FIKOLZA-1660 file (N, C-alpha, C; in steps of 0.1 Angstrom, whole numbers, plus 5000, padded with zeros to 4 digits):
% residues 253
   i   px   py   pz ch aa at
   1 5008 4988 5000  A  M  N
   1 4999 5001 5000  A  M CA
   1 5008 5015 5002  A  M  C
   2 5005 5020 4990  A  Q  N
   2 5018 5032 4991  A  Q CA
   2 5007 5044 4995  A  Q  C
   3 5009 5045 5011  A  D  N
   3 5002 5055 5018  A  D CA
   3 5011 5072 5015  A  D  C
   4 5019 5073 5011  A  H  N
   4 5028 5084 5012  A  H CA
   4 5032 5091 5000  A  H  C
   5 5022 5088 4991  A  D  N
   5 5022 5091 4975  A  D CA
   5 5018 5107 4974  A  D  C
   6 5024 5116 4967  A  R  N
   6 5017 5127 4963  A  R CA
   6 5013 5131 4944  A  R  C
   7 5001 5135 4945  A  N  N
   7 4999 5139 4933  A  N CA
   7 4998 5154 4925  A  N  C
   8 4999 5156 4914  A  K  N
   8 5001 5170 4917  A  K CA
   8 4988 5172 4899  A  K  C
   9 4977 5181 4904  A  K  N
   9 4967 5177 4895  A  K CA
   9 4961 5199 4889  A  K  C
  10 4967 5206 4884  A  D  N
  10 4961 5220 4884  A  D CA
  10 4972 5225 4894  A  D  C
  11 4982 5220 4895  A  S  N
  11 4992 5226 4901  A  S CA
  11 4990 5233 4919  A  S  C
  12 4979 5221 4924  A  K  N
  12 4979 5216 4935  A  K CA
  12 4983 5200 4940  A  K  C
  13 4986 5203 4948  A  I  N
  13 4997 5191 4957  A  I CA
  13 4982 5185 4967  A  I  C
  14 4979 5169 4968  A  Y  N
  14 4975 5160 4976  A  Y CA
  14 4983 5154 4984  A  Y  C
  15 4980 5154 4996  A  I  N
  15 4986 5141 5004  A  I CA
  15 4977 5134 5011  A  I  C
  16 4974 5124 5008  A  V  N
  16 4960 5108 5004  A  V CA
  16 4966 5095 5016  A  V  C
  17 4956 5089 5024  A  G  N
  17 4957 5080 5028  A  G CA
  17 4953 5082 5048  A  G  C
  18 4950 5074 5052  A  N  N
  18 4948 5078 5068  A  N CA
  18 4961 5083 5074  A  N  C
  19 4969 5073 5073  A  K  N
  19 4981 5075 5083  A  K CA
  19 4987 5090 5077  A  K  C
  20 4993 5093 5065  A  P  N
  20 4999 5107 5058  A  P CA
  20 4987 5117 5063  A  P  C
  21 4973 5115 5060  A  V  N
  21 4970 5127 5062  A  V CA
  21 4971 5131 5082  A  V  C
  22 4967 5121 5088  A  K  N
  22 4966 5121 5102  A  K CA
  22 4976 5134 5104  A  K  C
  23 4990 5124 5099  A  E  N
  23 5004 5129 5107  A  E CA
  23 5006 5143 5100  A  E  C
  24 5000 5149 5090  A  L  N
  24 5001 5163 5082  A  L CA
  24 4988 5171 5091  A  L  C
  25 4979 5166 5093  A  L  N
  25 4971 5173 5105  A  L CA
  25 4977 5177 5119  A  L  C
  26 4986 5168 5127  A  L  N
  26 4992 5167 5135  A  L CA
  26 5002 5178 5134  A  L  C
  27 5013 5177 5126  A  D  N
  27 5022 5187 5128  A  D CA
  27 5020 5196 5118  A  D  C
  28 5015 5199 5108  A  S  N
  28 5017 5209 5100  A  S CA
  28 4997 5214 5098  A  S  C
  29 4992 5220 5105  A  P  N
  29 4974 5219 5100  A  P CA
  29 4972 5232 5089  A  P  C
  30 4982 5243 5092  A  Q  N
  30 4985 5254 5086  A  Q CA
  30 4986 5253 5072  A  Q  C
  31 4992 5239 5067  A  K  N
  31 4998 5240 5055  A  K CA
  31 4982 5233 5046  A  K  C
  32 4973 5230 5056  A  V  N
  32 4963 5223 5048  A  V CA
  32 4947 5232 5043  A  V  C
  33 4949 5229 5028  A  D  N
  33 4937 5236 5026  A  D CA
  33 4922 5236 5026  A  D  C
  34 4921 5221 5023  A  F  N
  34 4909 5213 5031  A  F CA
  34 4916 5200 5033  A  F  C
  35 4904 5190 5037  A  V  N
  35 4908 5173 5034  A  V CA
  35 4892 5170 5029  A  V  C
  36 4892 5160 5019  A  A  N
  36 4880 5155 5011  A  A CA
  36 4881 5143 5018  A  A  C
  37 4868 5140 5021  A  F  N
  37 4871 5122 5020  A  F CA
  37 4860 5119 5015  A  F  C
  38 4856 5103 5014  A  R  N
  38 4843 5098 5004  A  R CA
  38 4829 5097 5009  A  R  C
  39 4821 5098 5005  A  K  N
  39 4807 5104 5009  A  K CA
  39 4805 5091 5014  A  K  C
  40 4795 5089 5028  A  G  N
  40 4793 5078 5032  A  G CA
  40 4802 5073 5045  A  G  C
  41 4815 5079 5042  A  R  N
  41 4825 5067 5050  A  R CA
  41 4827 5074 5066  A  R  C
  42 4823 5067 5074  A  R  N
  42 4826 5065 5089  A  R CA
  42 4833 5053 5094  A  R  C
  43 4839 5058 5102  A  D  N
  43 4847 5048 5105  A  D CA
  43 4860 5056 5118  A  D  C
  44 4865 5049 5127  A  P  N
  44 4873 5053 5135  A  P CA
  44 4884 5058 5129  A  P  C
  45 4889 5055 5119  A  A  N
  45 4904 5068 5115  A  A CA
  45 4900 5080 5105  A  A  C
  46 4886 5077 5103  A  M  N
  46 4879 5090 5095  A  M CA
  46 4876 5100 5107  A  M  C
  47 4868 5093 5115  A  E  N
  47 4867 5105 5127  A  E CA
  47 4878 5110 5133  A  E  C
  48 4886 5101 5136  A  E  N
  48 4900 5109 5140  A  E CA
  48 4905 5122 5131  A  E  C
  49 4905 5119 5117  A  I  N
  49 4909 5130 5112  A  I CA
  49 4904 5141 5111  A  I  C
  50 4887 5138 5112  A  L  N
  50 4880 5150 5115  A  L CA
  50 4879 5158 5124  A  L  C
  51 4878 5150 5135  A  A  N
  51 4884 5152 5150  A  A CA
  51 4899 5163 5149  A  A  C
  52 4906 5161 5141  A  L  N
  52 4919 5171 5140  A  L CA
  52 4918 5180 5131  A  L  C
  53 4909 5180 5121  A  C  N
  53 4905 5189 5114  A  C CA
  53 4898 5200 5118  A  C  C
  54 4890 5201 5128  A  R  N
  54 4880 5204 5135  A  R CA
  54 4892 5212 5149  A  R  C
  55 4899 5207 5149  A  T  N
  55 4908 5210 5162  A  T CA
  55 4920 5220 5155  A  T  C
  56 4923 5217 5145  A  G  N
  56 4934 5229 5137  A  G CA
  56 4925 5237 5125  A  G  C
  57 4911 5238 5133  A  N  N
  57 4905 5246 5121  A  N CA
  57 4906 5245 5102  A  N  C
  58 4911 5232 5103  A  V  N
  58 4916 5228 5086  A  V CA
  58 4894 5226 5084  A  V  C
  59 4892 5235 5071  A  P  N
  59 4879 5230 5065  A  P CA
  59 4878 5211 5059  A  P  C
  60 4868 5209 5059  A  Y  N
  60 4867 5194 5050  A  Y CA
  60 4852 5192 5045  A  Y  C
  61 4853 5183 5039  A  K  N
  61 4839 5177 5032  A  K CA
  61 4839 5171 5023  A  K  C
  62 4825 5164 5025  A  S  N
  62 4822 5150 5017  A  S CA
  62 4826 5150 5002  A  S  C
  63 4831 5142 4994  A  V  N
  63 4831 5143 4979  A  V CA
  63 4823 5128 4972  A  V  C
  64 4819 5130 4963  A  S  N
  64 4815 5115 4956  A  S CA
  64 4833 5105 4952  A  S  C
  65 4828 5094 4950  A  A  N
  65 4841 5084 4947  A  A CA
  65 4845 5090 4937  A  A  C
  66 4833 5097 4927  A  K  N
  66 4845 5102 4909  A  K CA
  66 4856 5110 4914  A  K  C
  67 4846 5125 4920  A  D  N
  67 4858 5139 4927  A  D CA
  67 4868 5133 4931  A  D  C
  68 4869 5124 4943  A  L  N
  68 4879 5119 4952  A  L CA
  68 4892 5111 4941  A  L  C
  69 4888 5107 4928  A  E  N
  69 4894 5097 4921  A  E CA
  69 4901 5114 4912  A  E  C
  70 4897 5123 4910  A  Y  N
  70 4900 5133 4905  A  Y CA
  70 4911 5140 4905  A  Y  C
  71 4910 5141 4920  A  M  N
  71 4919 5150 4931  A  M CA
  71 4928 5139 4925  A  M  C
  72 4927 5123 4930  A  Y  N
  72 4938 5117 4936  A  Y CA
  72 4937 5102 4925  A  Y  C
  73 4947 5098 4916  A  R  N
  73 4941 5085 4904  A  R CA
  73 4948 5078 4912  A  R  C
  74 4945 5070 4927  A  G  N
  74 4957 5060 4926  A  G CA
  74 4946 5053 4944  A  G  C
  75 4957 5048 4947  A  N  N
  75 4950 5043 4963  A  N CA
  75 4949 5050 4973  A  N  C
  76 4936 5058 4978  A  H  N
  76 4935 5070 4983  A  H CA
  76 4933 5068 4998  A  H  C
  77 4922 5058 4996  A  Q  N
  77 4919 5049 5011  A  Q CA
  77 4904 5062 5011  A  Q  C
  78 4901 5067 5006  A  G  N
  78 4887 5075 5010  A  G CA
  78 4890 5089 5018  A  G  C
  79 4906 5098 5013  A  V  N
  79 4905 5109 5022  A  V CA
  79 4923 5112 5013  A  V  C
  80 4918 5125 5010  A  A  N
  80 4925 5133 5007  A  A CA
  80 4930 5144 5012  A  A  C
  81 4940 5152 5018  A  A  N
  81 4946 5165 5022  A  A CA
  81 4947 5176 5006  A  A  C
  82 4944 5186 5006  A  R  N
  82 4949 5196 4996  A  R CA
  82 4959 5206 5004  A  R  C
  83 4969 5208 4999  A  C  N
  83 4982 5217 5005  A  C CA
  83 4980 5226 4999  A  C  C
  84 4988 5235 5004  A  A  N
  84 4993 5250 5003  A  A CA
  84 5005 5246 4991  A  A  C
  85 5013 5255 4983  A  A  N
  85 5024 5253 4976  A  A CA
  85 5034 5257 4984  A  A  C
  86 5031 5267 4994  A  L  N
  86 5040 5272 5001  A  L CA
  86 5036 5276 5015  A  L  C
  87 5049 5273 5025  A  D  N
  87 5053 5273 5036  A  D CA
  87 5045 5288 5047  A  D  C
  88 5036 5283 5053  A  Y  N
  88 5027 5296 5063  A  Y CA
  88 5034 5295 5073  A  Y  C
  89 5032 5307 5084  A  I  N
  89 5042 5308 5095  A  I CA
  89 5026 5312 5105  A  I  C
  90 5031 5311 5120  A  P  N
  90 5023 5312 5126  A  P CA
  90 5020 5333 5128  A  P  C
  91 5008 5337 5129  A  L  N
  91 5004 5349 5130  A  L CA
  91 5014 5356 5141  A  L  C
  92 5014 5348 5152  A  E  N
  92 5024 5354 5163  A  E CA
  92 5044 5354 5157  A  E  C
  93 5042 5347 5155  A  Q  N
  93 5059 5347 5148  A  Q CA
  93 5063 5360 5136  A  Q  C
  94 5045 5361 5127  A  L  N
  94 5044 5372 5116  A  L CA
  94 5052 5385 5126  A  L  C
  95 5044 5384 5134  A  L  N
  95 5037 5401 5143  A  L CA
  95 5056 5402 5147  A  L  C
  96 5060 5393 5156  A  E  N
  96 5072 5396 5161  A  E CA
  96 5084 5399 5151  A  E  C
  97 5081 5391 5141  A  R  N
  97 5093 5396 5130  A  R CA
  97 5091 5411 5120  A  R  C
  98 5077 5416 5122  A  A  N
  98 5075 5422 5111  A  A CA
  98 5088 5437 5113  A  A  C
  99 5087 5441 5126  A  T  N
  99 5096 5454 5128  A  T CA
  99 5108 5453 5123  A  T  C
 100 5113 5438 5120  A  E  N
 100 5127 5438 5113  A  E CA
 100 5127 5443 5100  A  E  C
 101 5114 5441 5093  A  A  N
 101 5114 5446 5080  A  A CA
 101 5118 5461 5081  A  A  C
 102 5124 5461 5064  A  P  N
 102 5129 5474 5058  A  P CA
 102 5115 5485 5061  A  P  C
 103 5105 5478 5059  A  L  N
 103 5093 5486 5056  A  L CA
 103 5083 5474 5070  A  L  C
 104 5080 5482 5083  A  P  N
 104 5075 5478 5089  A  P CA
 104 5058 5473 5087  A  P  C
 105 5053 5466 5077  A  L  N
 105 5041 5466 5070  A  L CA
 105 5035 5456 5070  A  L  C
 106 5021 5449 5072  A  I  N
 106 5017 5441 5070  A  I CA
 106 5003 5440 5063  A  I  C
 107 5002 5432 5052  A  V  N
 107 4987 5437 5042  A  V CA
 107 4982 5423 5046  A  V  C
 108 4969 5430 5052  A  A  N
 108 4961 5420 5057  A  A CA
 108 4949 5418 5050  A  A  C
 109 4943 5403 5044  A  L  N
 109 4937 5403 5030  A  L CA
 109 4927 5394 5034  A  L  C
 110 4913 5407 5036  A  D  N
 110 4899 5401 5039  A  D CA
 110 4892 5393 5030  A  D  C
 111 4892 5380 5030  A  Q  N
 111 4888 5372 5013  A  Q CA
 111 4891 5379 5004  A  Q  C
 112 4901 5380 4998  A  V  N
 112 4907 5385 4983  A  V CA
 112 4903 5373 4978  A  V  C
 113 4900 5374 4966  A  Q  N
 113 4899 5357 4961  A  Q CA
 113 4903 5358 4948  A  Q  C
 114 4911 5363 4942  A  D  N
 114 4910 5367 4929  A  D CA
 114 4932 5362 4930  A  D  C
 115 4934 5352 4924  A  T  N
 115 4951 5339 4925  A  T CA
 115 4959 5355 4920  A  T  C
 116 4956 5360 4910  A  G  N
 116 4964 5372 4904  A  G CA
 116 4967 5381 4914  A  G  C
 117 4954 5385 4918  A  N  N
 117 4956 5399 4929  A  N CA
 117 4963 5397 4941  A  N  C
 118 4963 5388 4945  A  V  N
 118 4974 5382 4960  A  V CA
 118 4988 5379 4956  A  V  C
 119 4992 5372 4942  A  G  N
 119 5003 5373 4938  A  G CA
 119 5012 5387 4934  A  G  C
 120 5001 5398 4927  A  V  N
 120 5006 5409 4928  A  V CA
 120 5010 5417 4938  A  V  C
 121 4997 5418 4948  A  L  N
 121 5005 5427 4958  A  L CA
 121 5015 5419 4964  A  L  C
 122 5017 5409 4964  A  A  N
 122 5025 5401 4974  A  A CA
 122 5037 5403 4968  A  A  C
 123 5042 5408 4954  A  R  N
 123 5055 5412 4948  A  R CA
 123 5054 5422 4952  A  R  C
 124 5044 5433 4954  A  T  N
 124 5043 5447 4955  A  T CA
 124 5052 5447 4969  A  T  C
 125 5043 5442 4979  A  V  N
 125 5051 5441 4990  A  V CA
 125 5061 5442 4996  A  V  C
 126 5070 5425 4990  A  H  N
 126 5083 5422 4991  A  H CA
 126 5093 5427 4983  A  H  C
 127 5085 5435 4971  A  A  N
 127 5099 5445 4965  A  A CA
 127 5099 5461 4977  A  A  C
 128 5091 5461 4981  A  L  N
 128 5097 5477 4991  A  L CA
 128 5095 5476 5001  A  L  C
 129 5100 5462 5008  A  G  N
 129 5101 5460 5023  A  G CA
 129 5091 5458 5029  A  G  C
 130 5079 5453 5028  A  G  N
 130 5069 5448 5037  A  G CA
 130 5071 5437 5040  A  G  C
 131 5064 5437 5056  A  A  N
 131 5070 5427 5064  A  A CA
 131 5066 5411 5059  A  A  C
 132 5052 5417 5054  A  G  N
 132 5041 5399 5049  A  G CA
 132 5025 5399 5045  A  G  C
 133 5021 5395 5047  A  L  N
 133 5008 5396 5042  A  L CA
 133 4998 5383 5055  A  L  C
 134 4988 5388 5058  A  I  N
 134 4980 5379 5066  A  I CA
 134 4965 5373 5052  A  I  C
 135 4965 5361 5053  A  V  N
 135 4952 5360 5044  A  V CA
 135 4944 5351 5051  A  V  C
 136 4930 5349 5046  A  C  N
 136 4920 5343 5048  A  C CA
 136 4922 5328 5045  A  C  C
 137 4918 5316 5057  A  Q  N
 137 4919 5305 5057  A  Q CA
 137 4905 5303 5046  A  Q  C
 138 4896 5307 5051  A  H  N
 138 4879 5301 5042  A  H CA
 138 4878 5315 5034  A  H  C
 139 4874 5312 5022  A  H  N
 139 4865 5324 5013  A  H CA
 139 4879 5330 5004  A  H  C
 140 4896 5327 5006  A  G  N
 140 4902 5338 5000  A  G CA
 140 4911 5328 4988  A  G  C
 141 4916 5335 4983  A  A  N
 141 4926 5330 4970  A  A CA
 141 4931 5316 4973  A  A  C
 142 4934 5307 4963  A  Y  N
 142 4943 5297 4967  A  Y CA
 142 4956 5299 4962  A  Y  C
 143 4967 5294 4971  A  L  N
 143 4977 5305 4972  A  L CA
 143 4985 5288 4969  A  L  C
 144 4981 5287 4956  A  G  N
 144 4989 5275 4949  A  G CA
 144 5000 5282 4937  A  G  C
 145 5004 5277 4931  A  A  N
 145 5014 5276 4922  A  A CA
 145 5014 5290 4914  A  A  C
 146 4998 5290 4907  A  G  N
 146 4996 5302 4901  A  G CA
 146 4998 5314 4908  A  G  C
 147 4994 5314 4922  A  A  N
 147 5001 5325 4928  A  A CA
 147 5009 5327 4928  A  A  C
 148 5016 5316 4929  A  V  N
 148 5032 5322 4931  A  V CA
 148 5041 5326 4920  A  V  C
 149 5035 5320 4909  A  R  N
 149 5037 5321 4895  A  R CA
 149 5037 5341 4893  A  R  C
 150 5028 5343 4897  A  S  N
 150 5017 5357 4896  A  S CA
 150 5026 5369 4904  A  S  C
 151 5029 5363 4913  A  S  N
 151 5042 5368 4927  A  S CA
 151 5054 5371 4921  A  S  C
 152 5060 5364 4911  A  A  N
 152 5070 5365 4905  A  A CA
 152 5082 5360 4914  A  A  C
 153 5078 5343 4925  A  G  N
 153 5083 5341 4931  A  G CA
 153 5086 5349 4943  A  G  C
 154 5080 5361 4946  A  A  N
 154 5074 5369 4960  A  A CA
 154 5068 5362 4969  A  A  C
 155 5060 5348 4970  A  L  N
 155 5055 5347 4977  A  L CA
 155 5060 5332 4985  A  L  C
 156 5069 5328 4975  A  N  N
 156 5081 5321 4983  A  N CA
 156 5089 5324 4989  A  N  C
 157 5093 5340 4992  A  K  N
 157 5100 5349 5002  A  K CA
 157 5094 5360 5012  A  K  C
 158 5084 5360 5009  A  L  N
 158 5077 5368 5016  A  L CA
 158 5066 5363 5031  A  L  C
 159 5065 5362 5039  A  P  N
 159 5063 5358 5052  A  P CA
 159 5046 5358 5053  A  P  C
 160 5039 5346 5052  A  V  N
 160 5026 5343 5048  A  V CA
 160 5022 5340 5062  A  V  C
 161 5008 5346 5067  A  A  N
 161 5003 5337 5078  A  A CA
 161 4987 5336 5072  A  A  C
 162 4979 5323 5072  A  K  N
 162 4970 5320 5076  A  K CA
 162 4959 5319 5082  A  K  C
 163 4952 5324 5087  A  V  N
 163 4940 5332 5095  A  V CA
 163 4925 5324 5095  A  V  C
 164 4920 5316 5103  A  G  N
 164 4909 5310 5101  A  G CA
 164 4893 5323 5108  A  G  C
 165 4902 5330 5112  A  N  N
 165 4893 5343 5120  A  N CA
 165 4902 5358 5118  A  N  C
 166 4900 5363 5109  A  L  N
 166 4905 5373 5108  A  L CA
 166 4901 5387 5113  A  L  C
 167 4890 5386 5119  A  A  N
 167 4890 5396 5133  A  A CA
 167 4893 5393 5142  A  A  C
 168 4897 5382 5147  A  T  N
 168 4905 5377 5160  A  T CA
 168 4918 5381 5153  A  T  C
 169 4924 5381 5145  A  A  N
 169 4938 5380 5135  A  A CA
 169 4942 5396 5142  A  A  C
 170 4931 5404 5135  A  M  N
 170 4931 5420 5136  A  M CA
 170 4933 5426 5151  A  M  C
 171 4922 5416 5160  A  K  N
 171 4922 5422 5177  A  K CA
 171 4940 5418 5181  A  K  C
 172 4945 5405 5177  A  D  N
 172 4957 5404 5183  A  D CA
 172 4964 5415 5176  A  D  C
 173 4964 5419 5166  A  C  N
 173 4979 5429 5157  A  C CA
 173 4974 5441 5165  A  C  C
 174 4961 5446 5176  A  V  N
 174 4963 5460 5179  A  V CA
 174 4970 5452 5192  A  V  C
 175 4965 5441 5201  A  N  N
 175 4975 5437 5209  A  N CA
 175 4993 5440 5214  A  N  C
 176 4993 5435 5197  A  Y  N
 176 5009 5439 5194  A  Y CA
 176 5014 5451 5193  A  Y  C
 177 5004 5460 5194  A  D  N
 177 5006 5475 5192  A  D CA
 177 5011 5478 5177  A  D  C
 178 5003 5474 5170  A  Y  N
 178 5003 5480 5155  A  Y CA
 178 4988 5487 5155  A  Y  C
 179 4995 5498 5145  A  T  N
 179 4984 5503 5142  A  T CA
 179 4973 5498 5129  A  T  C
 180 4960 5499 5129  A  L  N
 180 4956 5489 5119  A  L CA
 180 4951 5503 5109  A  L  C
 181 4955 5503 5094  A  Y  N
 181 4946 5509 5084  A  Y CA
 181 4936 5504 5078  A  Y  C
 182 4922 5508 5071  A  C  N
 182 4916 5503 5068  A  C CA
 182 4914 5510 5051  A  C  C
 183 4918 5504 5040  A  A  N
 183 4915 5508 5031  A  A CA
 183 4897 5508 5025  A  A  C
 184 4898 5521 5026  A  R  N
 184 4880 5521 5018  A  R CA
 184 4876 5537 5023  A  R  C
 185 4869 5538 5016  A  R  N
 185 4862 5555 5015  A  R CA
 185 4851 5558 5023  A  R  C
 186 4853 5566 5032  A  T  N
 186 4839 5567 5042  A  T CA
 186 4838 5579 5040  A  T  C
 187 4833 5584 5053  A  S  N
 187 4830 5602 5052  A  S CA
 187 4839 5609 5059  A  S  C
 188 4847 5598 5068  A  D  N
 188 4858 5603 5079  A  D CA
 188 4870 5597 5073  A  D  C
 189 4875 5593 5062  A  S  N
 189 4882 5583 5055  A  S CA
 189 4896 5594 5054  A  S  C
 190 4908 5594 5058  A  D  N
 190 4919 5603 5051  A  D CA
 190 4925 5601 5038  A  D  C
 191 4928 5613 5032  A  N  N
 191 4937 5611 5020  A  N CA
 191 4953 5609 5020  A  N  C
 192 4952 5597 5014  A  V  N
 192 4965 5584 5020  A  V CA
 192 4978 5594 5019  A  V  C
 193 4976 5604 5010  A  Y  N
 193 4991 5614 5007  A  Y CA
 193 4989 5624 5016  A  Y  C
 194 4977 5626 5027  A  T  N
 194 4982 5636 5036  A  T CA
 194 4979 5633 5049  A  T  C
 195 4973 5624 5049  A  A  N
 195 4972 5611 5065  A  A CA
 195 4986 5612 5073  A  A  C
 196 4987 5610 5085  A  E  N
 196 4996 5605 5094  A  E CA
 196 4997 5594 5089  A  E  C
 197 5010 5588 5088  A  L  N
 197 5015 5572 5086  A  L CA
 197 5019 5569 5098  A  L  C
 198 5019 5557 5102  A  E  N
 198 5030 5552 5113  A  E CA
 198 5031 5536 5107  A  E  C
 199 5044 5531 5117  A  T  N
 199 5047 5518 5116  A  T CA
 199 5052 5516 5129  A  T  C
 200 5051 5501 5138  A  P  N
 200 5048 5489 5128  A  P CA
 200 5029 5492 5126  A  P  C
 201 5025 5487 5116  A  A  N
 201 5013 5487 5110  A  A CA
 201 5008 5475 5102  A  A  C
 202 4992 5476 5103  A  V  N
 202 4988 5467 5093  A  V CA
 202 4980 5471 5085  A  V  C
 203 4979 5470 5073  A  L  N
 203 4964 5476 5062  A  L CA
 203 4961 5466 5054  A  L  C
 204 4948 5468 5059  A  L  N
 204 4936 5463 5055  A  L CA
 204 4931 5466 5042  A  L  C
 205 4931 5452 5037  A  L  N
 205 4923 5454 5021  A  L CA
 205 4910 5445 5017  A  L  C
 206 4899 5452 5011  A  G  N
 206 4894 5438 5014  A  G CA
 206 4887 5436 4996  A  G  C
 207 4879 5424 4998  A  N  N
 207 4871 5414 4989  A  N CA
 207 4868 5423 4977  A  N  C
 208 4875 5420 4964  A  E  N
 208 4866 5426 4950  A  E CA
 208 4858 5432 4950  A  E  C
 209 4845 5426 4955  A  E  N
 209 4832 5434 4949  A  E CA
 209 4830 5437 4968  A  E  C
 210 4829 5425 4979  A  K  N
 210 4821 5434 4990  A  K CA
 210 4832 5442 4999  A  K  C
 211 4840 5445 4998  A  G  N
 211 4849 5455 5005  A  G CA
 211 4854 5446 5020  A  G  C
 212 4860 5451 5029  A  I  N
 212 4860 5448 5043  A  I CA
 212 4848 5448 5049  A  I  C
 213 4849 5437 5054  A  R  N
 213 4834 5431 5066  A  R CA
 213 4837 5444 5081  A  R  C
 214 4825 5444 5081  A  P  N
 214 4823 5451 5093  A  P CA
 214 4831 5447 5103  A  P  C
 215 4829 5436 5104  A  G  N
 215 4837 5427 5117  A  G CA
 215 4846 5432 5122  A  G  C
 216 4855 5430 5108  A  V  N
 216 4870 5431 5109  A  V CA
 216 4874 5450 5105  A  V  C
 217 4866 5458 5098  A  S  N
 217 4870 5467 5101  A  S CA
 217 4870 5475 5109  A  S  C
 218 4860 5471 5125  A  K  N
 218 4857 5476 5132  A  K CA
 218 4872 5482 5140  A  K  C
 219 4883 5471 5138  A  F  N
 219 4895 5468 5149  A  F CA
 219 4906 5478 5143  A  F  C
 220 4900 5487 5129  A  A  N
 220 4909 5499 5124  A  A CA
 220 4909 5507 5131  A  A  C
 221 4921 5517 5135  A  H  N
 221 4923 5528 5140  A  H CA
 221 4921 5538 5128  A  H  C
 222 4922 5540 5115  A  H  N
 222 4921 5551 5108  A  H CA
 222 4918 5543 5097  A  H  C
 223 4911 5552 5086  A  S  N
 223 4906 5545 5071  A  S CA
 223 4911 5553 5063  A  S  C
 224 4917 5549 5051  A  L  N
 224 4925 5555 5044  A  L CA
 224 4916 5555 5030  A  L  C
 225 4923 5565 5020  A  H  N
 225 4915 5562 5007  A  H CA
 225 4926 5574 4996  A  H  C
 226 4919 5564 4983  A  I  N
 226 4928 5573 4974  A  I CA
 226 4926 5584 4964  A  I  C
 227 4925 5597 4969  A  P  N
 227 4919 5607 4957  A  P CA
 227 4921 5605 4944  A  P  C
 228 4909 5607 4940  A  F  N
 228 4911 5606 4924  A  F CA
 228 4908 5620 4920  A  F  C
 229 4915 5625 4904  A  Q  N
 229 4917 5631 4900  A  Q CA
 229 4905 5634 4891  A  Q  C
 230 4900 5623 4885  A  R  N
 230 4894 5625 4874  A  R CA
 230 4879 5614 4883  A  R  C
 231 4863 5615 4874  A  E  N
 231 4855 5607 4879  A  E CA
 231 4860 5594 4874  A  E  C
 232 4858 5583 4885  A  F  N
 232 4859 5567 4880  A  F CA
 232 4857 5557 4892  A  F  C
 233 4850 5548 4890  A  D  N
 233 4842 5540 4897  A  D CA
 233 4858 5534 4910  A  D  C
 234 4864 5527 4905  A  S  N
 234 4877 5522 4916  A  S CA
 234 4888 5514 4911  A  S  C
 235 4897 5512 4916  A  L  N
 235 4909 5506 4911  A  L CA
 235 4907 5491 4919  A  L  C
 236 4912 5479 4910  A  N  N
 236 4910 5469 4914  A  N CA
 236 4918 5465 4930  A  N  C
 237 4919 5455 4937  A  V  N
 237 4925 5457 4949  A  V CA
 237 4942 5453 4948  A  V  C
 238 4948 5450 4933  A  A  N
 238 4963 5449 4934  A  A CA
 238 4967 5463 4935  A  A  C
 239 4958 5468 4924  A  Q  N
 239 4966 5482 4922  A  Q CA
 239 4963 5495 4933  A  Q  C
 240 4953 5493 4938  A  A  N
 240 4947 5499 4954  A  A CA
 240 4957 5496 4965  A  A  C
 241 4961 5483 4963  A  G  N
 241 4976 5482 4976  A  G CA
 241 4985 5485 4972  A  G  C
 242 4989 5483 4961  A  A  N
 242 5001 5489 4957  A  A CA
 242 5004 5506 4958  A  A  C
 243 4999 5513 4955  A  V  N
 243 4995 5526 4955  A  V CA
 243 4995 5528 4972  A  V  C
 244 4989 5524 4978  A  L  N
 244 4991 5527 4994  A  L CA
 244 5001 5521 5001  A  L  C
 245 5005 5509 4996  A  V  N
 245 5020 5504 5002  A  V CA
 245 5031 5513 4994  A  V  C
 246 5031 5513 4986  A  S  N
 246 5040 5525 4979  A  S CA
 246 5040 5543 4988  A  S  C
 247 5034 5545 4994  A  E  N
 247 5029 5559 4999  A  E CA
 247 5036 5556 5015  A  E  C
 248 5034 5543 5018  A  F  N
 248 5039 5536 5034  A  F CA
 248 5051 5541 5033  A  F  C
 249 5063 5535 5021  A  A  N
 249 5075 5529 5017  A  A CA
 249 5083 5541 5012  A  A  C
 250 5074 5552 5007  A  R  N
 250 5076 5568 5003  A  R CA
 250 5082 5574 5019  A  R  C
 251 5075 5575 5027  A  R  N
 251 5075 5581 5035  A  R CA
 251 5082 5574 5052  A  R  C
 252 5083 5561 5049  A  L  N
 252 5085 5554 5059  A  L CA
 252 5097 5544 5058  A  L  C
 253 5096 5537 5041  A  G  N
 253 5104 5528 5042  A  G CA
 253 5120 5529 5047  A  G  C
% end
């Protein structure tokens, strides 16, 4: 029985089999995007794996036998874990190290779902000396090989923390004495070119359509907007993020 097989499909990496998946969840749950198991499967080994998923806040779902075969064509024992193409670091570690970066600024992405946008943002943050990224474990872009390519390899060099609850993560940032800036235009938001900026800081960027969720933005100390000289709807999240990060770098880097 080959219980340590790996298979790549669409640039995704799968770990299969009861023992390898269990060991992965025990050792590195932060590397797992989700666990898929064959629909109807209920046995002690599976229950143990699902308990580890719940403990590690790892999403899991039941899929048809056909779908599981599509993910991994081989002896998967009815369970497969999809893994990220890069290593994540714990949030606490990122917060402790960020002050050593040329630009002590972390960019947090609230359910940003476009892989290309995340890659471009990572490229910008890395190039300008930023400290790292915080991404959502649920409803965020899959940071596989495609994201790494669009980042020109920056995602393999830039520290990235993946969190299950972004609101709780923002609260942790505040407790570590980070100033939180929310990228959004409101009645009391500040023009980024005239606002007072300070570091260490976290810059919150929102979902491409819905923006930043209220439960996350409530922890921000300040809101920032980019002033437009012409009537225009908006910039996408990668463009807006690049403008904002570059202003932090210009003044504080």
